[in-house]
Every structure is written in C-alpha cells, then in structure tokens.
C-alpha positions in Angstrom: -19.0 157.4 122.7 -21.1 155.2 125.0 -24.9 155.1 124.8 -25.7 157.2 127.9 -28.6 159.6 128.1 -27.9 162.9 126.4 -27.2 165.9 128.6 -27.9 169.6 128.1 -24.2 170.0 129.0 -22.2 168.5 126.2 -19.0 168.6 128.2 -20.6 166.4 130.8 -22.1 164.1 128.2 -18.6 163.6 126.6 -17.0 163.5 130.0 -14.3 166.0 129.1 -12.8 169.2 130.6 -11.4 172.0 128.5 -8.2 173.3 130.2 -7.0 176.9 130.3 -4.2 176.1 127.8 -6.6 174.8 125.2 -5.9 171.2 125.9 -8.4 168.6 126.9 -8.8 166.3 129.9 -10.5 163.1 128.7 -12.0 161.5 131.8 -13.2 158.4 129.9 -11.5 156.4 127.2 -11.3 152.9 125.8 -8.4 150.8 127.0 -5.5 150.6 124.7 -4.2 147.3 123.5 -0.6 146.4 122.6 0.3 144.8 119.3 -0.2 141.1 118.9 1.3 138.3 116.7 -1.1 139.6 114.0 -0.1 143.3 114.4 2.8 145.6 114.9 3.5 149.3 115.2 5.7 151.3 112.8 6.7 154.9 113.6 5.3 157.4 111.1 6.4 160.8 112.4 8.3 160.7 115.8 7.9 164.5 116.1 4.1 164.1 116.1 4.0 160.8 118.0 2.2 159.2 115.1 2.5 155.6 114.0 0.9 152.9 111.9 -0.5 149.7 113.4 -0.2 147.0 110.7 -2.7 144.0 110.9 -2.2 140.9 108.9 -4.5 137.9 108.5 -3.7 134.8 110.6 -3.4 132.5 107.6 -2.1 134.0 104.5 -2.1 131.5 101.5 1.4 130.9 100.1 2.5 133.2 97.2 -0.6 135.3 97.6 -0.6 139.1 97.4 -3.1 140.8 99.5 -4.9 144.2 99.0 -4.2 147.0 101.5 -6.7 149.1 103.5 -5.3 152.3 105.0 -7.7 152.8 107.9 -8.6 155.8 110.0 -10.5 155.4 113.3 -13.4 157.4 114.5 -13.9 159.5 117.7 -15.0 163.0 116.6 -11.3 164.0 116.0 -10.8 164.3 119.8 -11.0 160.7 121.1 -9.3 157.4 120.7 -6.4 155.8 119.1 -5.4 153.1 116.6 -4.6 151.1 119.8 -8.1 151.7 121.3 -9.7 148.3 122.0 -12.7 148.5 119.7 -10.7 149.7 116.7 -7.8 147.3 117.3 -10.3 144.4 117.6 -12.2 145.6 114.5 -9.0 145.8 112.4 -8.0 142.4 113.5 -11.3 140.9 112.5 -11.3 142.8 109.2 -7.8 141.6 108.3 -9.0 138.0 108.8 -12.4 138.4 107.2 -11.3 140.4 104.2 -7.9 138.7 103.7 -6.4 142.1 103.7 -3.4 143.9 105.2 -4.7 146.9 107.2 -2.7 149.9 108.0 -4.4 151.7 110.9 -3.1 155.2 111.3 -2.5 156.9 114.7 -3.2 160.6 113.9 -3.0 163.7 116.1 -6.2 164.6 118.0 -7.8 168.0 118.5 -8.1 170.4 120.2 -4.4 170.0 121.0 -3.9 169.6 117.2 -6.8 171.2 115.3 -7.6 170.4 111.8 -6.0 170.1 109.3 -3.5 168.1 111.5 -5.3 164.8 111.2 -5.6 165.3 107.4 -1.8 166.1 107.2 -1.1 162.9 109.1 -3.3 160.9 106.7 -1.4 162.2 103.7 1.9 161.5 105.4 0.8 157.9 105.9 -0.2 157.5 102.3 3.2 159.0 101.2 4.9 156.5 103.6 3.1 153.6 101.9 4.2 155.0 98.5 7.8 155.1 99.7 7.6 151.6 101.0 6.3 150.3 97.7 9.0 152.1 95.8 11.6 150.6 98.2 10.3 147.1 97.5 10.7 147.6 93.8 14.2 149.3 94.0 15.6 146.9 96.6 15.7 149.6 99.2 14.1 149.4 102.7 10.5 148.1 102.8 8.8 146.6 105.8 8.8 142.8 105.3 5.0 142.4 106.0 4.4 144.7 103.0 7.2 143.4 100.8 6.2 139.8 101.2 2.4 140.0 101.4 0.8 142.8 99.5 -0.3 144.0 96.1 0.5 147.7 96.1 -1.9 148.2 93.1 -4.9 147.3 95.2 -5.0 149.9 97.9 -8.2 151.3 99.6 -8.7 154.2 102.0 -11.3 153.4 104.8 -12.5 155.5 107.7 -15.3 155.5 110.2 -17.0 158.6 111.6 -14.3 161.3 111.7 -12.1 158.8 110.0 -14.5 159.0 107.0 -13.9 162.8 106.8 -10.1 162.0 106.9 -10.5 159.6 103.9 -12.5 162.3 102.0 -10.0 165.1 102.7 -6.9 163.0 102.2 -8.3 161.9 98.8 -8.7 165.5 97.8 -5.1 166.2 98.5 -3.5 163.2 96.9 -5.7 162.7 93.8 -3.3 164.7 91.6 -0.2 163.2 93.1 2.0 160.5 91.6 1.7 157.6 94.1 3.0 154.9 91.8 3.3 152.0 92.2 0.5 152.4 94.8 -2.9 152.7 93.2 -5.9 153.7 95.3 -8.7 151.7 93.9 -11.5 152.9 96.1 -12.7 154.9 99.1 -14.8 153.4 101.9 -16.5 156.2 103.9 -18.4 154.8 106.9 -20.8 157.1 108.8 -18.8 160.2 108.1 -18.8 163.0 110.7 -19.8 165.9 108.4 -21.6 168.9 109.9 -23.0 172.4 109.1 -24.5 175.5 110.7 -28.1 174.7 109.6 -29.3 171.3 111.0 -30.3 168.6 108.5 -33.6 166.9 108.7 -32.1 163.8 110.4 -30.2 166.0 112.9 -33.4 167.8 113.8 -35.3 164.6 114.1 -32.6 162.9 116.2 -31.3 165.9 118.1 -31.5 164.1 121.4 -29.9 160.9 120.1 -28.2 158.8 122.8 -25.0 158.4 120.9 -24.6 161.7 118.9 -26.9 164.3 120.4 -26.7 167.6 118.4 -25.1 169.5 121.3 -22.3 167.0 121.5 -21.7 167.0 117.7 -21.6 170.8 117.7 -19.1 170.8 120.6 -16.8 168.2 118.9 -16.7 170.3 115.7 -15.9 173.5 117.6 -13.0 171.7 119.2 -11.5 170.2 116.1 -12.1 172.9 113.4 -9.5 175.7 113.0 -10.0 178.7 115.4 -12.4 181.3 114.2 -14.4 179.3 111.7 -17.9 177.8 111.9 -19.4 174.5 111.0 -19.8 175.4 107.4 -16.0 175.4 106.9 -15.0 173.1 104.1 -13.3 170.6 106.6 -16.8 170.0 108.0 -19.3 170.9 105.3 -18.0 170.1 101.7 -21.6 170.6 100.4 -21.6 174.3 101.4 -18.0 175.3 101.2 -16.1 173.4 98.5 -14.1 175.7 96.2 -13.2 175.2 92.5 -10.1 173.1 93.3 -12.0 170.8 95.7 -14.8 170.4 93.1 -12.3 169.6 90.4 -10.4 167.1 92.6 -13.5 165.3 93.9 -14.5 164.5 90.3 -11.3 162.4 90.1 -12.1 160.2 93.0 -12.0 156.5 92.5 -15.0 154.3 93.2 -16.5 155.2 96.6 -18.6 153.2 99.0 -20.6 155.3 101.5 -22.2 153.5 104.4 -24.7 154.8 107.0 -27.6 154.0 109.3 -31.0 155.4 109.6 -30.7 156.0 113.4 -27.6 158.2 113.0 -28.3 161.9 113.2 -25.6 162.5 110.6 -27.1 160.2 108.0 -28.6 163.0 105.8 -25.3 164.7 105.5 -23.7 161.4 104.4 -26.4 161.0 101.7 -25.8 164.6 100.5 -22.1 163.9 100.1 -22.9 160.8 98.1 -25.2 162.8 95.9 -22.5 165.5 95.4 -19.9 163.0 94.4 -22.3 161.3 91.9 -23.0 164.7 90.4 -19.3 165.1 89.8 -19.2 161.8 87.9 -17.8 159.6 90.6 -18.9 156.0 90.8 -20.6 155.9 94.2 -22.1 152.8 95.8 -24.3 153.6 98.8 -25.5 151.4 101.6 -27.9 152.9 104.1 -29.6 150.6 106.6 -33.0 151.8 107.9 -32.0 150.9 111.4 -28.7 151.1 113.4 -27.0 153.9 115.2 -23.6 155.7 114.9 -20.7 153.3 115.3 -23.1 150.4 115.8 -20.8 148.0 113.9 -18.3 148.2 116.8 -20.7 146.7 119.2 -23.2 144.7 117.1 -21.7 141.6 115.4 -24.6 141.4 112.9 -24.0 145.0 111.8 -20.2 144.3 111.6 -20.7 141.3 109.4 -23.0 143.2 107.1 -20.5 146.0 106.8 -17.6 143.6 106.1 -19.7 141.8 103.5 -20.4 145.1 101.8 -16.7 146.2 101.9 -15.6 142.8 100.6 -18.0 143.0 97.6 -16.9 146.6 96.9 -13.2 145.8 97.0 -13.6 142.9 94.6 -15.6 145.0 92.1 -13.3 147.9 92.4 -10.2 145.8 91.9 -11.5 144.2 88.8 -13.2 147.3 87.4 -11.8 150.3 85.4 -8.5 151.7 86.5 -8.7 154.1 89.3 -8.7 157.9 88.6 -6.1 158.2 91.3 
C-alpha cells in the first residue's frame, strides 16, 4: 500500500470496490514481472491458479548445497502476487544476498477466496517441497534447480505482513506432520498482520498512519476472515483465540525470528505474539527497530540490508543449533 494520506473511507484509501457478487475490483496494483534467468514458475495447483516462483542466486559455488526459504508475500491477504514487482525484486536480491534458493508462493487472495484458503495453499506448497525432496532421493521426478542446488534439511518459512500470518498458521498445521527429508529449521515472521477487536496501544497511537490506518486494517481483515467472524478469530488474533491444539502445536515451533518497526501500528501485536511463543518454550529472536513503517524494507535499501543481515545471522545460527522441533 502506497504512502497516501489516510481517508475516512477505507475503500477509497485502498482504491478498491466491493462488487455485488462478493468479488473485489482492485483499481491500483503493482506491475507484475515475468520470470528471468534467475527465476522460473512451477505450477502448484492448476485448479486454484497457484504456482511457485523459484529464485536462485546468480553465482552458485560448485558442489554447494543451498538452504531454502519458502516465502509468502504481503498485501493484507487481498493484494499482490509472487510476480508483483516489489516482491519479485526483493526475492531476487535475497537469493543473491543470502545464497539461498527462494520458493515464493502464489496463494489465493480474499475476498474471492477467504481464509483459510491462503493457509491451505501454504501447506500445499510445503507438501510439494517434501514430495520434490523425496523424489530426489528415490530417483523420481524432482525439479532440477532443487535437485542440483539445495540442502533439504535446511528449510525456512518466511513471510512479510499477511505472509507472516501465513507462516505462523502453516507452521501450526505441519508441525506434527512427517516432512522428511525436509527439515524446517526456522520461521521468519516479518511485520505480521495480526489484529483484534480491541485496539492495541500502538494501533491507538498510530490510528491515522499513512500506510496502515486502523480503518483500512479493519476493512482488510473483514474481507479476508471467514464470513460471520470478528477480528478476534484465531486466524487474526492467536493471543485471544488459540485453543488447546494450537497452544500445543505452537510449543513445537522451531527457532523463530520476529521482525518489526516502531512506526508500524501493528507492532504491539507482533511483540505480543513473540511473548506468547516464548511462554510456550519456543526459542524466539526479536528485532524491533524504533523507527520504520509497515513494509519499509521494500522501499528503503538501508532497512532491506538490515533485515537481510538479521535473516542471514538467524539462518546460520538455526542451521548449526539444535535439531528443529519440526
């Protein structure tokens, strides 16, 4: 979302129109970029028009085996694509900077496909990766970029904004599933899009934020959550609504990095989720800058570099630390 003055009309601020059939007309979007020599698209589920855009570094050292990041883009669950210019360019840079193969997932958007559709697509992508890994071992089909270049035992899930929610919820679903030989070593949750009925202190303080004003955040959640539920639903507010199964599963998360910025209205909720996971025994590393705004790393090279540095250090420590709970 671009930095325009907040409006009392969130539809106008987001530049969207809700149609009579429940679909959305999006009047503004980032341009979509085709794959390049460093990237290619692999179909995930043709029935859902989902795919995975794979990014590889430009110069891969001979005989090296790279870690994997399964990446989920942001956009409040209703905007953007793995092919959208900022996310395509960010993944290209991350692949080079981190010497990592990145699998960016094209998931279904709301309100045409309300949650848990995006979470279902994330799990399907993780299972696709598992099947590719098993194919590489058994001599069956496996994408050559994966077969030739990756270490399936060093896998990370990463998401920004709504993509952070996808990482959290996908991890809840697969934590008790046999993914071998894939091992998820860590979760990277960047500026997650958690919400709730009662505003947090940061939401109240920054309710007229130029990027995520509270009225727009509330509208986005109303468009993506299942019909008939409020913002305290577990898909939005795990602090308020996690049941016994979710609480048990979150305690089995691998090491988790949570990143946020002081100028993001959602930062308090991100802090609260970090505290919740720590209370369940998860090894959580937090990085909260005092300044910065929601999605600033897509537009500020210094913020992007700092984030990549933090992700690189986290990946190295997680890959050499104790075996993942997953």
